[in-house]
C-alpha positions as semicolon CSV with decimal commas, in nm:
position;residue;x (nm);y (nm);z (nm)
1;M;3,092;-3,876;0,103
2;I;2,996;-3,513;0,045
3;S;2,632;-3,460;-0,017
4;P;2,550;-3,253;-0,329
5;R;2,362;-2,988;-0,121
6;T;2,702;-2,928;0,061
7;V;2,902;-2,928;-0,279
8;A;2,639;-2,644;-0,382
9;R;2,654;-2,456;-0,079
10;C;3,047;-2,424;-0,109
11;D;3,014;-2,335;-0,487
12;Y;2,777;-2,061;-0,407
13;A;2,996;-1,933;-0,122
14;Q;3,307;-1,969;-0,329
15;E;3,120;-1,743;-0,593
16;R;3,013;-1,508;-0,352
17;R;3,356;-1,430;-0,209
18;A;3,460;-1,388;-0,557
19;T;3,209;-1,131;-0,658
20;T;3,259;-0,941;-0,328
21;K;3,648;-0,926;-0,325
22;G;3,806;-0,619;-0,304
23;Y;3,482;-0,459;-0,141
24;D;3,440;-0,329;0,212
25;H;3,131;-0,483;0,402
26;V;2,947;-0,393;0,688
27;M;2,870;-0,690;0,892
28;V;2,509;-0,743;0,936
29;N;2,367;-0,954;1,217
30;Y;2,073;-1,151;1,083
31;A;1,974;-1,293;1,410
32;F;1,610;-1,089;1,383
33;E;1,571;-1,143;0,999
34;P;1,227;-1,292;0,937
35;H;1,290;-1,318;0,543
36;P;1,425;-1,680;0,487
37;I;1,601;-1,592;0,175
38;V;1,787;-1,278;0,296
39;R;1,881;-1,508;0,614
40;L;2,018;-1,775;0,393
41;L;2,194;-1,576;0,149
42;E;2,315;-1,314;0,416
43;K;2,238;-1,012;0,167
44;P;1,967;-0,781;0,161
45;A;1,685;-0,840;-0,080
46;A;1,768;-0,529;-0,290
47;E;2,092;-0,725;-0,397
48;F;1,915;-1,064;-0,493
49;T;2,035;-1,220;-0,850
50;C;1,882;-1,458;-1,031
51;N;2,173;-1,699;-0,935
52;D;2,087;-1,621;-0,567
53;L;1,722;-1,732;-0,617
54;V;1,827;-2,037;-0,754
55;H;2,059;-2,120;-0,483
56;A;1,776;-2,036;-0,223
57;A;1,514;-2,258;-0,404
58;E;1,775;-2,562;-0,382
59;Q;1,850;-2,502;-0,010
60;L;1,504;-2,461;0,083
61;E;1,358;-2,728;-0,135
62;L;1,105;-2,498;-0,305
63;R;1,011;-2,699;-0,653
64;Q;0,746;-2,410;-0,756
65;V;0,773;-2,069;-0,891
66;N;0,467;-1,828;-0,914
67;L;0,511;-1,522;-1,121
68;R;0,303;-1,240;-0,974
69;Y;0,193;-0,903;-1,111
70;V;-0,067;-0,658;-1,063
71;G;-0,363;-0,669;-1,291
72;G;-0,588;-0,388;-1,403
73;D;-0,834;-0,450;-1,130
74;G;-0,532;-0,379;-0,883
75;R;-0,520;-0,734;-0,752
76;L;-0,234;-0,975;-0,730
77;K;-0,239;-1,230;-1,017
78;T;-0,047;-1,551;-1,048
79;I;0,114;-1,798;-1,305
80;A;0,263;-2,114;-1,155
81;F;0,551;-2,313;-1,291
82;P;0,655;-2,658;-1,146
83;I;1,000;-2,667;-1,172
84;D;1,205;-2,976;-1,286
85;S;1,554;-2,875;-1,331
86;Q;1,794;-2,597;-1,230
87;D;1,801;-2,465;-1,610
88;H;1,433;-2,485;-1,599
89;L;1,416;-2,249;-1,273
90;T;1,681;-2,016;-1,417
91;E;1,498;-1,982;-1,732
92;V;1,155;-1,887;-1,552
93;L;1,347;-1,652;-1,318
94;M;1,551;-1,451;-1,571
95;Q;1,321;-1,422;-1,887
96;G;0,971;-1,444;-1,744
97;E;0,678;-1,508;-1,967
98;R;0,432;-1,393;-2,229
99;V;0,083;-1,303;-2,122
100;D;-0,237;-1,189;-2,258
101;G;-0,230;-0,806;-2,176
102;S;-0,601;-0,730;-2,317
103;S;-0,753;-0,997;-2,044
104;I;-0,539;-0,830;-1,792
105;F;-0,592;-0,448;-1,884
106;P;-0,932;-0,448;-2,049
107;G;-1,000;-0,143;-2,247
108;V;-0,648;-0,018;-2,262
109;G;-0,425;-0,146;-2,522
110;S;-0,610;-0,412;-2,647
111;Q;-0,470;-0,373;-3,003
112;A;-0,150;-0,534;-2,852
113;S;-0,249;-0,853;-2,649
114;D;0,047;-1,005;-2,598
115;V;0,305;-0,844;-2,334
116;Y;0,595;-0,973;-2,149
117;I;0,623;-1,002;-1,775
118;V;0,991;-0,998;-1,628
119;P;1,102;-1,110;-1,257
120;R;1,209;-0,857;-1,034
121;H;1,478;-1,064;-0,843
122;R;1,446;-0,817;-0,537
123;T;1,078;-0,901;-0,468
124;A;1,118;-1,275;-0,436
125;F;0,974;-1,445;-0,116
126;V;0,859;-1,798;0,022
127;N;0,514;-1,841;-0,017
128;P;0,358;-2,010;0,264
129;F;0,019;-2,111;0,112
130;G;-0,083;-2,359;-0,135
131;E;0,002;-2,737;-0,154
132;R;0,381;-2,679;-0,110
133;P;0,626;-2,394;-0,059
134;S;0,701;-2,199;-0,368
135;L;0,909;-1,909;-0,453
136;D;0,708;-1,594;-0,552
137;V;0,848;-1,313;-0,761
138;L;0,665;-0,979;-0,864
139;C;0,722;-0,901;-1,220
140;S;0,729;-0,601;-1,431
141;F;0,522;-0,554;-1,750
142;Y;0,688;-0,487;-2,109
143;D;0,578;-0,446;-2,458
144;E;0,656;-0,636;-2,774
145;D;0,957;-0,401;-2,810
146;G;1,097;-0,442;-2,497
147;K;0,977;-0,093;-2,326
148;P;0,810;-0,041;-2,006
149;L;0,432;-0,117;-2,073
150;S;0,315;0,246;-2,007
151;Y;-0,016;0,138;-1,845
152;A;0,083;-0,124;-1,633
153;R;0,030;-0,041;-1,233
154;E;0,415;-0,088;-1,137
155;Q;0,524;0,118;-1,450
156;V;0,285;0,405;-1,377
157;V;0,406;0,472;-1,019
158;R;0,778;0,401;-1,126
159;R;0,729;0,667;-1,380
160;A;0,560;0,893;-1,130
161;S;0,832;0,872;-0,882
162;E;1,124;0,886;-1,137
163;V;0,969;1,218;-1,279
164;L;0,942;1,369;-0,917
165;T;1,279;1,294;-0,853
166;E;1,435;1,425;-1,163
167;D;1,243;1,752;-1,127
168;T;1,307;1,834;-0,744
169;G;1,588;1,587;-0,616
170;M;1,361;1,424;-0,355
171;V;1,204;1,080;-0,311
172;L;0,839;1,019;-0,209
173;E;0,816;0,778;0,051
174;A;0,470;0,646;0,156
175;F;0,292;0,387;0,377
176;G;-0,055;0,276;0,433
177;E;-0,290;0,209;0,703
178;L;-0,488;-0,088;0,592
179;E;-0,819;-0,132;0,780
180;Y;-1,031;-0,435;0,719
181;Y;-1,301;-0,638;0,917
182;L;-1,323;-1,017;1,003
183;V;-1,664;-1,179;0,987
184;D;-1,787;-1,443;1,183
185;E;-2,093;-1,586;1,393
186;P;-2,115;-1,380;1,712
187;E;-1,935;-1,519;2,033
188;R;-2,110;-1,534;2,345
189;V;-1,793;-1,545;2,541
190;F;-1,659;-1,180;2,603
191;P;-1,895;-1,051;2,339
192;V;-1,815;-0,795;2,082
193;E;-1,872;-0,390;2,207
194;E;-1,979;-0,211;1,920
195;E;-1,761;0,091;1,818
196;H;-1,528;0,009;2,093
197;G;-1,258;-0,193;1,936
198;Y;-0,968;0,038;1,905
199;Q;-0,631;-0,135;2,025
200;E;-0,845;-0,360;2,232
201;S;-0,684;-0,689;2,338
202;S;-0,769;-1,047;2,302
203;P;-1,062;-1,203;2,446
204;F;-1,204;-0,876;2,397
205;S;-1,083;-0,824;2,037
206;K;-1,164;-1,088;1,816
207;G;-0,939;-1,218;1,558
208;E;-0,624;-1,103;1,699
209;W;-0,451;-1,433;1,643
210;V;-0,539;-1,395;1,279
211;R;-0,376;-1,078;1,235
212;E;-0,082;-1,183;1,417
213;E;-0,035;-1,476;1,153
214;V;-0,077;-1,234;0,888
215;L;0,206;-0,995;1,048
216;G;0,423;-1,323;1,036
217;H;0,385;-1,385;0,692
218;L;0,428;-1,011;0,591
219;A;0,773;-0,993;0,763
220;S;0,883;-1,319;0,634
221;M;0,812;-1,183;0,260
222;G;1,008;-0,852;0,330
223;I;0,732;-0,628;0,396
224;K;0,831;-0,364;0,652
225;L;0,588;-0,283;0,937
226;K;0,533;-0,076;1,201
227;Y;0,265;-0,228;1,392
228;A;-0,106;-0,367;1,390
229;H;-0,378;-0,345;1,629
230;G;-0,765;-0,355;1,671
231;E;-0,968;-0,054;1,529
232;V;-1,247;0,114;1,624
233;G;-1,511;-0,064;1,429
234;N;-1,670;-0,318;1,608
235;I;-2,020;-0,407;1,474
236;L;-2,249;-0,661;1,624
237;E;-2,553;-0,784;1,433
238;E;-2,811;-1,073;1,522
239;D;-2,631;-1,369;1,308
240;R;-2,254;-1,201;1,263
241;Q;-1,997;-0,971;1,425
242;L;-1,766;-0,738;1,206
243;V;-1,427;-0,678;1,407
244;Q;-1,216;-0,437;1,242
245;H;-0,842;-0,453;1,244
246;E;-0,539;-0,220;1,113
247;I;-0,194;-0,279;0,982
248;E;0,029;-0,002;0,946
249;F;0,343;-0,037;0,740
250;W;0,669;0,148;0,736
251;P;0,786;0,429;0,480
252;V;0,939;0,322;0,165
253;P;0,965;0,467;-0,182
254;I;0,594;0,473;-0,327
255;E;0,677;0,196;-0,575
256;Q;0,765;-0,030;-0,290
257;A;0,482;0,119;-0,067
258;A;0,205;0,021;-0,331
259;D;0,345;-0,371;-0,373
260;A;0,315;-0,398;0,002
261;L;-0,045;-0,308;0,000
262;V;-0,131;-0,520;-0,281
263;I;0,042;-0,816;-0,134
264;A;-0,096;-0,761;0,230
265;K;-0,468;-0,758;0,115
266;W;-0,356;-1,068;-0,051
267;V;-0,237;-1,229;0,274
268;V;-0,496;-1,116;0,499
269;R;-0,746;-1,272;0,243
270;E;-0,538;-1,609;0,247
271;V;-0,520;-1,628;0,609
272;A;-0,900;-1,555;0,707
273;Y;-0,992;-1,806;0,414
274;Q;-0,791;-2,074;0,565
275;H;-0,950;-2,018;0,890
276;G;-1,291;-2,017;0,764
277;L;-1,324;-1,629;0,818
278;E;-1,477;-1,359;0,579
279;V;-1,282;-1,064;0,559
280;T;-1,368;-0,734;0,372
281;F;-1,187;-0,400;0,311
282;A;-1,531;-0,232;0,181
283;P;-1,529;0,126;0,247
284;S;-1,891;0,058;0,366
285;V;-2,004;-0,255;0,530
286;S;-2,302;-0,159;0,752
287;G;-2,547;0,138;0,834
288;E;-2,455;0,098;1,175
289;G;-2,070;0,120;1,201
290;A;-1,763;0,258;1,052
291;G;-1,634;0,180;0,704
292;S;-1,261;0,096;0,601
293;G;-1,017;0,353;0,507
294;L;-0,696;0,360;0,384
295;H;-0,495;0,654;0,487
296;V;-0,158;0,721;0,330
297;H;0,122;0,875;0,504
298;S;0,401;1,021;0,309
299;R;0,718;1,207;0,330
300;L;0,956;1,395;0,100
301;V;1,333;1,249;0,137
302;R;1,657;1,442;-0,002
303;D;2,008;1,299;0,065
304;G;1,881;1,074;0,331
305;A;1,713;1,344;0,520
306;S;1,350;1,445;0,571
307;A;1,275;1,752;0,358
308;I;0,927;1,825;0,523
309;T;1,030;1,898;0,851
310;D;1,260;2,120;1,075
311;D;1,281;2,208;1,461
312;G;0,958;2,408;1,434
313;G;0,783;2,116;1,284
314;V;0,651;2,108;0,927
315;N;0,848;2,325;0,704
316;D;0,742;2,528;0,397
317;T;0,821;2,229;0,184
318;G;0,589;2,021;0,369
319;R;0,324;2,299;0,360
320;Q;0,389;2,282;-0,041
321;L;0,335;1,908;-0,019
322;I;0,013;1,936;0,159
323;A;-0,110;2,210;-0,084
324;G;-0,022;1,981;-0,377
325;Y;-0,253;1,709;-0,227
326;L;-0,522;1,932;-0,152
327;S;-0,502;2,085;-0,489
328;M;-0,577;1,768;-0,669
329;A;-0,772;1,595;-0,391
330;K;-1,079;1,549;-0,614
331;A;-0,917;1,404;-0,895
332;L;-0,744;1,125;-0,667
333;T;-1,066;1,017;-0,552
334;A;-1,048;0,853;-0,893
335;F;-0,800;0,615;-0,769
336;G;-0,858;0,625;-0,396
337;N;-1,233;0,588;-0,386
338;T;-1,344;0,373;-0,704
339;V;-1,697;0,212;-0,588
340;P;-2,035;0,382;-0,519
341;T;-2,005;0,305;-0,160
342;S;-1,688;0,500;-0,109
343;Y;-1,894;0,797;-0,124
344;L;-2,114;0,678;0,121
345;R;-1,843;0,655;0,347
346;F;-1,756;1,023;0,296
347;T;-2,136;1,138;0,381
348;E;-2,147;0,934;0,699
349;G;-1,903;1,152;0,884
350;G;-1,757;0,998;1,191
351;E;-1,342;1,028;1,121
352;S;-1,383;1,009;0,736
353;P;-1,267;1,353;0,568
354;E;-1,518;1,646;0,594
355;G;-1,330;1,869;0,366
356;I;-1,071;1,960;0,143
357;C;-0,867;2,134;0,414
358;W;-0,551;2,021;0,665
359;G;-0,485;2,056;1,010
360;E;-0,216;1,956;1,287
361;T;-0,339;1,643;1,442
362;D;-0,687;1,729;1,330
363;R;-0,887;1,415;1,238
364;T;-1,189;1,603;1,038
365;G;-0,974;1,741;0,750
366;L;-0,843;1,538;0,443
367;V;-0,477;1,622;0,554
368;R;-0,343;1,549;0,912
369;V;0,009;1,613;1,016
370;P;0,014;1,359;1,317
371;L;0,235;1,391;1,626
372;A;0,566;1,276;1,571
373;W;0,828;1,355;1,870
374;G;0,914;1,710;1,766
375;G;1,041;1,965;1,992
376;G;1,278;1,737;2,174
377;V;1,004;1,578;2,408
378;L;1,138;1,222;2,364
379;P;1,432;1,235;2,643
380;G;1,219;1,377;2,881
381;M;0,950;1,125;2,838
382;V;1,197;0,826;2,834
383;A;1,346;0,937;3,158
384;H;1,034;0,990;3,347
385;A;0,908;0,640;3,225
386;N;1,259;0,490;3,325
387;P;1,408;0,667;3,627
388;G;1,757;0,635;3,673
389;S;1,835;0,486;3,295
390;S;2,158;0,637;3,118
391;E;2,107;0,420;2,799
392;P;2,151;0,666;2,523
393;I;1,826;0,705;2,291
394;P;1,879;0,575;1,930
395;E;1,799;0,849;1,660
396;Q;1,617;0,729;1,365
397;D;1,790;0,756;1,019
398;I;1,513;0,988;0,878
399;H;1,284;1,175;1,105
400;P;0,923;1,030;1,155
401;Q;0,734;1,323;1,080
402;T;0,470;1,250;0,804
403;V;0,178;1,376;0,600
404;E;-0,132;1,190;0,647
405;L;-0,360;1,172;0,302
406;R;-0,697;1,060;0,468
407;L;-0,860;1,032;0,114
408;G;-0,862;0,660;0,016
409;D;-1,055;0,362;0,143
410;G;-1,012;-0,015;0,085
411;S;-1,145;0,013;-0,290
412;A;-0,838;0,206;-0,385
413;D;-0,602;0,132;-0,687
414;V;-0,291;0,187;-0,475
415;H;-0,056;0,198;-0,748
416;L;-0,249;0,473;-0,929
417;L;-0,316;0,648;-0,603
418;L;0,030;0,669;-0,501
419;A;0,116;0,773;-0,850
420;G;-0,139;1,047;-0,843
421;M;0,015;1,152;-0,507
422;A;0,361;1,197;-0,672
423;V;0,223;1,399;-0,928
424;A;0,014;1,615;-0,673
425;A;0,339;1,652;-0,471
426;R;0,516;1,772;-0,760
427;R;0,264;2,017;-0,857
428;G;0,280;2,157;-0,483
429;L;0,653;2,188;-0,509
430;R;0,655;2,372;-0,826
431;D;0,347;2,596;-0,788
432;P;0,455;2,960;-0,621
433;K;0,118;3,008;-0,502
434;S;0,146;2,675;-0,283
435;L;0,201;2,830;0,044
436;K;-0,073;3,070;0,022
437;L;-0,326;2,776;-0,093
438;A;-0,184;2,585;0,240
439;A;-0,258;2,913;0,462
440;R;-0,595;2,957;0,311
441;L;-0,721;2,573;0,352
442;S;-0,558;2,537;0,711
443;T;-0,848;2,455;0,970
444;E;-0,660;2,671;1,210
445;D;-0,799;2,995;1,075
446;H;-1,078;2,872;0,859
447;S;-1,396;2,631;0,899
448;K;-1,570;2,622;0,567
449;F;-1,405;2,434;0,285
450;E;-1,490;2,254;-0,059
451;Q;-1,621;1,917;0,003
452;L;-1,494;1,590;-0,219
453;P;-1,702;1,453;-0,507
454;E;-2,045;1,271;-0,378
455;S;-2,031;0,982;-0,627
456;C;-1,816;0,835;-0,908
457;A;-1,971;1,030;-1,150
458;E;-1,846;1,351;-1,000
459;S;-1,507;1,186;-0,925
460;A;-1,471;1,097;-1,289
461;D;-1,549;1,492;-1,386
462;A;-1,281;1,569;-1,141
463;L;-1,018;1,338;-1,289
464;K;-1,109;1,455;-1,638
465;R;-1,036;1,807;-1,529
466;D;-0,709;1,745;-1,386
467;R;-0,597;1,493;-1,642
468;A;-0,312;1,694;-1,803
469;A;-0,118;1,712;-1,487
470;L;-0,146;1,358;-1,436
471;E;-0,052;1,274;-1,825
472;A;0,251;1,503;-1,829
473;D;0,605;1,365;-1,881
474;G;0,434;1,027;-1,965
475;V;0,321;0,925;-1,602
476;F;-0,046;0,847;-1,688
477;P;-0,097;0,737;-2,040
478;P;-0,429;0,879;-2,183
479;D;-0,554;0,559;-2,265
480;L;-0,553;0,446;-1,901
481;V;-0,701;0,798;-1,804
482;D;-1,001;0,717;-2,023
483;A;-1,036;0,380;-1,881
484;V;-1,074;0,511;-1,558
485;I;-1,313;0,758;-1,634
486;E;-1,527;0,501;-1,795
487;G;-1,494;0,279;-1,533
488;L;-1,606;0,534;-1,282
489;R;-1,906;0,650;-1,526
490;A;-2,041;0,303;-1,583
491;H;-2,127;0,296;-1,211
492;D;-2,403;0,567;-1,292
493;D;-2,453;0,633;-0,925
494;A;-2,543;0,997;-0,872
495;K;-2,929;0,913;-0,841
496;L;-2,833;0,549;-0,664
497;L;-2,673;0,744;-0,407
498;K;-2,888;0,979;-0,330
499;K;-3,159;0,713;-0,294
500;A;-2,937;0,507;-0,077
501;A;-2,921;0,788;0,166
502;R;-3,300;0,757;0,211
503;N;-3,380;0,395;0,169
504;D;-3,211;0,142;0,378
505;E;-3,289;-0,138;0,137
506;T;-3,112;0,026;-0,136
507;R;-2,822;0,093;0,077
508;E;-2,778;-0,243;0,192
509;E;-2,786;-0,377;-0,176
510;L;-2,495;-0,147;-0,271
511;V;-2,290;-0,264;0,041
512;R;-2,366;-0,627;-0,071
513;R;-2,253;-0,541;-0,425
514;Y;-1,905;-0,388;-0,337
515;W;-1,830;-0,618;-0,045
516;H;-1,501;-0,753;-0,197
517;V;-1,301;-0,443;-0,351
518;G;-0,967;-0,365;-0,407
């Protein structure tokens, strides 16, 4: 007898053949594919349909669907649906659900509490946590008329990307460097060495196995990764050790980059929690060690090629991009540095940015242009490292050169930060004075520059001054900007931060208050 599952598989295969008939398809090797749904369907996630996900849920024996969305606090939220039939699964995956928008976005749009969330099928992944594996899908928000909900995080960054591309013909791609601390009791064997964790290996690096578990989950969820490693910030106290780690992602359009960071924070917290460890992304964790930043690399892409580089390195378009970021840097802190301890991190120095400036490989400025295998150096290095090798060196589709904005930290509202970067990029590309600004703010010829805000209060003032650029073309709704300004001012931190700089007890209380952020 043929099993129902075999029949379903045959029916699905027949349907796939019918829908692809007449098209030429490039054969793809899925042997290294970590995403179980992609591997099962043998098609990229960007092409997932509702029918695909129903089939995957049946084959992978997933009997729960979690609809997920990013709330007004920038965190990942969940609605769980236990599935009792194929029709039920199809209904949930196709139409989504109605939710209370006034609870999700307090202070914004409270006059219209009911809003819709609709699944984006391309974002589906298998959730490895919980009592049983489930099918998880990210959702987009829509208002009562079916229009994109203007103040929802994913709609803001989508609109920012859309406006930039319509105006310039270029796509802004980005990825983050996500830093965090794992907190545990001190270990006697191979004890932690303070400020000595950069790319350290186990057993000197603590929590490497946690980081590897996180990487496995993220890869299986379709998150594109570059690498991960131990970071500098090892801190050893009498009753605990804090060990810093970093995950670096792969450049993707900013909408995907924002989602990736939110998902990654959730996964890091889940894995740490399952192993009885505490994790924090806080910008300041101790008076004795480095806090955690969220540096964002970006590049502009036109027709599948980098628009910011040429044989001589970063070109004029790249410098215009840099100028745009620097011109709006103070306002961008409203999205990238959302709590008082963000500004403690700025004043503590170290590798935190010291001024509104930029430089080539310079780690003191707000914007850095990192090394990117320019000048044809790669063939010589490969030949020297591998004498006698004649293998061709594969070329990347897009030149790896990026521009690194070193402003954000673990408190960042990443969707709004990346949307703000797109607005700043557009300003830089449109302003005829951008190249002069880039020259004036280069660390190569100058040493004195304006400083970033010193408190949430100053950040709110900067956002108010630059709000017109952010609100242009319907990118940031005025109500959302008002809400961000109000939230920053509610910290009332200008005097408090000055006191914290002089008083260790006040500083420690602030660190505890903003321990779990972002």
